[in-house]
C-alpha positions, -999 to 999 in steps of 0.1 A, spaced: -313 132 -267 -286 115 -269 -250 127 -271 -231 121 -298 -200 102 -300 -166 122 -311 -136 107 -324 -98 125 -312 -75 125 -344 -39 124 -343 -37 136 -384 -5 122 -398 9 157 -410 47 170 -407 30 206 -401 39 214 -362 11 239 -359 -15 207 -364 6 186 -341 -23 179 -315 -53 158 -317 -88 173 -338 -125 166 -329 -144 148 -353 -185 137 -348 -191 98 -356 -212 91 -383 -235 61 -373 -224 40 -403 -191 36 -388 -199 42 -349 -192 1 -358 -158 2 -371 -144 39 -352 -120 24 -326 -89 37 -307 -56 31 -328 -75 27 -364 -63 46 -396 -89 66 -400 -95 102 -429 -109 132 -423 -115 163 -437 -93 195 -430 -106 222 -430 -134 235 -456 -112 231 -486 -125 194 -495 -96 189 -482 -93 148 -468 -59 135 -444 -55 101 -432 -38 100 -393 -47 79 -367 -79 75 -344 -65 81 -306 -100 83 -282 -132 84 -284 -156 105 -257 -189 116 -254 -196 153 -262 -230 179 -252 -251 178 -279 -253 219 -278 -215 218 -282 -197 234 -310 -208 217 -352 -177 190 -359 -168 173 -389 -183 140 -395 -149 110 -401 -150 107 -435 -136 73 -433 -119 38 -412 -98 37 -434 -85 -1 -412 -102 -14 -385 -74 -26 -371 -57 -6 -340 -27 1 -349 -19 23 -324 -23 13 -290 -24 36 -262 9 26 -244 27 33 -283 4 69 -282 15 86 -244 58 68 -252 54 88 -287 40 118 -272 63 116 -242 96 116 -263 78 142 -286 74 166 -262 108 162 -244 124 167 -276 108 195 -290 92 176 -316 57 155 -329 41 128 -319 40 123 -360 69 121 -361 75 94 -337 52 70 -350 65 78 -386 97 57 -378 72 29 -359 42 20 -377 45 9 -412 30 8 -439 -6 -4 -443 -4 -34 -464 -42 -49 -474 -26 -87 -484 -8 -88 -450 -36 -71 -432 -60 -96 -445 -37 -128 -439 -33 -110 -405 -73 -109 -401 -83 -145 -408 -51 -161 -391 -62 -172 -356 -46 -162 -327 -16 -171 -316 -8 -188 -280 17 -184 -259 53 -202 -273 67 -218 -246 105 -217 -232 120 -246 -229 131 -255 -195 162 -266 -207 170 -232 -224 154 -220 -191 176 -234 -167 211 -224 -200 198 -194 -197 197 -188 -157 239 -201 -160 247 -174 -185 232 -145 -164 250 -166 -130 275 -146 -146 268 -110 -135 257 -116 -101 223 -103 -91 211 -96 -130 184 -123 -132 167 -102 -95 176 -70 -109 159 -80 -144 124 -91 -131 121 -66 -106 127 -40 -138 159 -23 -123 174 3 -147 213 -12 -147 242 -5 -173 262 -38 -182 297 -37 -196 298 -74 -215 324 -96 -219 356 -95 -240 356 -127 -255 338 -144 -283 314 -184 -274 308 -202 -285 267 -216 -292 256 -254 -285 253 -261 -320 296 -252 -324 287 -215 -341 306 -188 -326 290 -152 -317 302 -123 -292 298 -130 -255 276 -96 -256 245 -113 -279 242 -142 -253 243 -124 -223 213 -103 -240 195 -137 -253 198 -155 -216 180 -124 -208 151 -121 -229 148 -157 -227 140 -155 -183 118 -128 -190 95 -144 -213 98 -174 -195 82 -151 -169 51 -143 -194 67 -108 -207 80 -95 -238 115 -85 -244 130 -56 -265 166 -59 -278 181 -28 -296 216 -29 -320 234 -6 -341 229 -22 -373 223 -54 -392 251 -72 -385 245 -70 -349 208 -84 -357 229 -110 -372 250 -119 -344 226 -115 -316 192 -138 -339 223 -167 -339 224 -160 -296 184 -163 -300 189 -192 -322 202 -220 -297 178 -206 -265 149 -199 -282 125 -210 -312 119 -190 -345 82 -180 -338 93 -165 -309 118 -139 -324 106 -110 -341 124 -88 -363 119 -52 -369 141 -41 -395 139 -14 -421 160 -40 -445 130 -59 -447 102 -58 -469 70 -38 -465 48 -67 -460 73 -87 -441 78 -51 -418 41 -50 -420 32 -89 -409 56 -86 -382 41 -54 -372 9 -69 -365 19 -99 -348 30 -75 -317 0 -67 -319 -15 -99 -302 -12 -109 -263 12 -131 -268 43 -122 -256 76 -124 -275 111 -110 -283 116 -82 -305 151 -74 -324 159 -49 -343 176 -12 -353 170 21 -332 132 19 -338 130 -13 -325 127 5 -293 90 18 -298 76 -17 -306 43 -22 -292 48 -57 -280 25 -72 -252 43 -66 -216 68 -56 -222 92 -62 -196 129 -59 -205 141 -33 -233 178 -38 -241 198 -14 -259 238 -22 -274 265 1 -280 246 32 -272 274 47 -280 275 39 -317 255 68 -341 238 42 -355 215 47 -325 213 81 -333 180 88 -353 187 109 -381 150 123 -389 132 150 -370 132 153 -338 161 127 -337 157 112 -304 180 89 -294 171 50 -288 192 52 -253 172 88 -242 135 66 -255 147 30 -236 148 50 -205 109 74 -215 99 43 -222 109 25 -186 96 54 -169 65 51 -184 60 10 -185 86 1 -153 99 -30 -167 140 -35 -173 167 -11 -189 199 -31 -195 222 -5 -212 252 -33 -222 285 -25 -243 321 -30 -237 328 5 -230 308 30 -209 298 65 -224 304 95 -209 257 97 -213 256 65 -190 281 72 -166 261 100 -157 233 80 -155 255 56 -132 266 94 -111 235 106 -105 219 74 -94 193 61 -120 211 34 -132 231 13 -111 260 -8 -129 258 -47 -124 297 -58 -125 301 -89 -134 312 -121 -109 350 -128 -118 369 -97 -141 379 -113 -176 407 -87 -192 418 -91 -230 455 -93 -236 466 -58 -248 497 -48 -264 504 -12 -263 531 -18 -298 562 11 -298 585 23 -327 613 -3 -313 648 15 -320 669 16 -355 633 13 -367 615 38 -385 589 62 -373 566 61 -407 566 19 -404 527 14 -398 536 -21 -382 562 -18 -358 585 -58 -351 569 -68 -325 526 -62 -336 546 -81 -369 556 -109 -353 532 -115 -334 508 -118 -367 530 -138 -382 532 -166 -345 499 -164 -345 486 -167 -384 503 -204 -376 469 -215 -356 441 -194 -369 432 -160 -389 450 -122 -377 427 -96 -380 439 -62 -387 419 -25 -382 421 -1 -404 407 34 -400 389 40 -437 385 20 -465 394 25 -504 431 26 -517 446 61 -511 418 82 -491 440 114 -491 463 128 -520 495 154 -508 517 170 -532 545 158 -540 566 184 -535 552 204 -505 531 182 -488 500 206 -491 461 180 -492 457 177 -529 419 195 -538 400 195 -560 399 222 -587 361 226 -588 341 217 -557 381 220 -529 368 184 -523 402 164 -508 418 143 -541 421 103 -532 432 78 -552 411 45 -561 438 15 -568 480 25 -577 487 44 -606 452 56 -611 435 89 -622 428 107 -585 396 115 -586 374 136 -556 356 120 -529 332 152 -536 320 152 -565 330 125 -578 351 142 -611 386 132 -623 417 154 -615 440 143 -645 464 175 -654 461 181 -616 487 211 -604 488 220 -564 480 255 -557 504 261 -533 541 253 -554 528 247 -588 540 211 -591 517 182 -605 523 149 -593 508 142 -556 520 115 -534 495 91 -511 494 106 -472 471 71 -460 467 38 -470 430 23 -467 420 -10 -467 425 -18 -502 462 -6 -496 467 -22 -462 452 -56 -481 480 -55 -510 511 -48 -486 500 -68 -457 491 -96 -486 529 -92 -499 542 -95 -465 527 -129 -459 535 -145 -489 513 -179 -487 483 -165 -467 445 -153 -480 438 -124 -470 403 -112 -467 393 -78 -469 360 -63 -447 343 -31 -453 310 -12 -461 320 -21 -505 333 -58 -490 308 -66 -461 323 -101 -443 300 -115 -412 318 -149 -406 355 -164 -413 363 -191 -408 392 -202 -386 417 -211 -413 450 -192 -414 444 -158 -425 446 -120 -426 413 -101 -419 417 -70 -427 389 -47 -421 372 -12 -414 368 0 -374 328 -14 -379 330 -37 -401 347 -68 -386 332 -101 -391 335 -128 -367 361 -156 -363 350 -194 -356 367 -197 -322 382 -160 -320 412 -142 -339 447 -157 -327 461 -116 -331 441 -86 -338 459 -56 -349 449 -19 -348 462 10 -368 464 36 -379 446 50 -336 476 85 -340 454 92 -371 421 79 -359 427 104 -328 429 132 -343 396 139 -359 374 171 -350 348 148 -326 347 164 -292 338 122 -281 366 116 -301 382 96 -268 354 78 -265 349 67 -307 381 52 -306 380 33 -272 348 23 -287 355 16 -317 387 -9 -305 371 -20 -275 353 -39 -300 375 -54 -324 397 -72 -290 366 -86 -271 365 -105 -313 399 -120 -299 407 -151 -283 414 -162 -252 451 -152 -244 450 -132 -277 476 -107 -282 455 -74 -287 489 -48 -304 479 -10 -302 499 6 -325 512 40 -318 489 54 -291 499 66 -260 477 86 -234 449 81 -213 431 63 -244 455 38 -248 454 31 -204 421 30 -206 420 1 -233 454 -17 -219 435 -17 -180 406 -24 -196 393 2 -174 366 26 -194 343 37 -175 372 49 -154 376 67 -184 342 72 -189 340 92 -155 371 110 -162 358 125 -192 322 136 -180 347 150 -149 358 173 -174 327 184 -190 313 192 -167 326 226 -160 329 230 -193 294 229 -192 297 203 -230 267 177 -229 260 149 -220 268 170 -190 247 193 -199 217 196 -229 221 217 -261 195 227 -281 198 238 -313 177 264 -331 181 274 -367 161 302 -387 163 331 -400 178 361 -371 144 372 -367 135 335 -357 159 326 -338 160 357 -313 126 347 -307 129 311 -300 159 326 -279 131 351 -257 110 320 -251 137 301 -238 147 325 -212 112 342 -201 105 300 -189 123 315 -159 141 280 -162 182 282 -143 202 290 -176 235 295 -169 245 334 -186 265 320 -208 240 290 -217 228 307 -251 260 303 -280 260 327 -308 238 335 -333 262 331 -360 258 331 -393 259 303 -412 279 299 -441 261 305 -477 237 282 -483 259 262 -459 223 264 -431 199 239 -436 172 265 -442 197 282 -468 216 312 -471 214 338 -449 201 316 -416 220 318 -389 222 292 -355 222 297 -324 231 271 -297 209 268 -262 224 248 -234 200 238 -205 201 210 -173 183 182 -174 161 197 -145 143 220 -173 142 202 -199 104 201 -198 101 241 -200 130 246 -227 114 226 -243 84 233 -247 95 266 -256 113 254 -283 82 238 -293 62 274 -294 88 293 -311 83 264 -335 44 261 -344 49 303 -345 77 304 -371 53 277 -390 21 298 -379 36 333 -399 45 316 -431 23 315 -459 20 302 -494 28 339 -516 -6 355 -532 -13 344 -564 6 354 -595 30 367 -571 75 350 -566 74 326 -537 100 343 -504 122 321 -486 105 293 -468 133 297 -436 112 281 -408 127 276 -376 143 244 -368 149 229 -333 169 195 -328 177 184 -286 204 163 -278 218 171 -309 256 142 -319 284 159 -306 300 161 -342 268 181 -355 278 207 -331 
């Protein structure tokens, strides 16, 4: 008797107990279409329920084996799940105590039939030929970092401090200097017949990078992996990646998983940006996924930024990643500005910074970075100076414009007739200035100068070289043609007061990114800040600051010197998960487990009555700890049962685990 062929299927389900391969028999009528990687529909148990999934592998089974259900249908003939993508998703998910489907859901777009038919009918693309002149220009750009081109060709893991100045492209457009470095690295990789994946935090960085790539490569060589695109566009771009012709992929955090052919480079820009941390389960950071992919595929890895994160510095100290210094050190002209004698301490712009802005406005635009958007993001009682709070939800009150009725920043209710709960006063005053109020104040201080507001509600990508005051919130700074003639960094002391373990790193990154938009020789004034962060910016020694931060965290067992898992659920579930971790025999410190503590009423992700514990463990114990936590999640899910017919549902406090969470969540 001929041995039957068996399909191993990963069903598309969020249930952790279904995160494994199931065996199904391949009927004769589907034998031709059933290939590894295609979408299939299969029965689940015996209730007649059908579910879709991916056919991962086909094996031969003995005819005397257990009875198997048949595949119901092949949904699409296109093998959208490549073996390399499944291996990457499985490894990343296992490292984060998650499921492979949670990773694939971020990568593989929803099927679009019309786009699929168009792709199937089209002829196979020929490899894109890189222009010799463009390849030569790209090689010259990489010469600014000795040995970089050779290290990329050899598939090394590298970290690079990007040049802190804008660059003018051959067509006259101005782009940040880092975009040309990444574009040149991608061009050299594509010229060698391999694909490159360039990951950026948001669409603003993608647009700047696309401009730099357009100066070196034809449009057909670049593929966008961006969630902002329409469904048909995303699916068509994904199908393009399944072809054999190498290409350059640019996109946000999920682009790190793009199944491009023959990947030779994975580059991540500004890995300290929280947008590169995936908010959905299992919450894997793009940097960590890139490290796993490099280990699996042997491609080059490039972590670039204007600052050095402590995570990247840990990899450098461990010898896992190599630093690539520039041939010539270039630094911005940073000035630490403070109020002078005779000036009010409350002055937001000291006289030195004000004079620098006035002088720079004669030549071109001036950038003013502020902490928060809006007019007055926070209000206080005019009498006792206590924060003004909403009487309904306790949220902070704010003012949207001068003379407006305050409203709540949480629930949005208007606070007409507000009364202070401390002193009984009925008047408020502004405790801080947002971008809109700053624009009004500086507009009056510099009459006749145009004012451009750039924040989340007023996005601006570029400004011309004419004189202008550009008021921008952190991260929303547009690029100026030729660079800004001066940069003023305001509200620095307020930024440093945020309740965040990495606030020093974050402030240094915000300020460094803004300073890198200044023209060569233009002054950068950091107002009202002293200490290690200010010194690191003034001397442009961000790697030294990262080393010092890492050295301070190691004795305290704080990330990234150790890995941290957040375990949340009922007290019974959390205790079982912690016991499972201890049973692995991993070398945990005596105080490795913090908690469990009760999460405030309704404040937990699992509802009232949930508790939370933190598990700290060394990197070498990552595999057994992640396996134990995943096993605890599956066990908790199996204990959750639907209520009997006619009975009310009970609490569904299924255990939740997140590994390597962002520090603010701690």
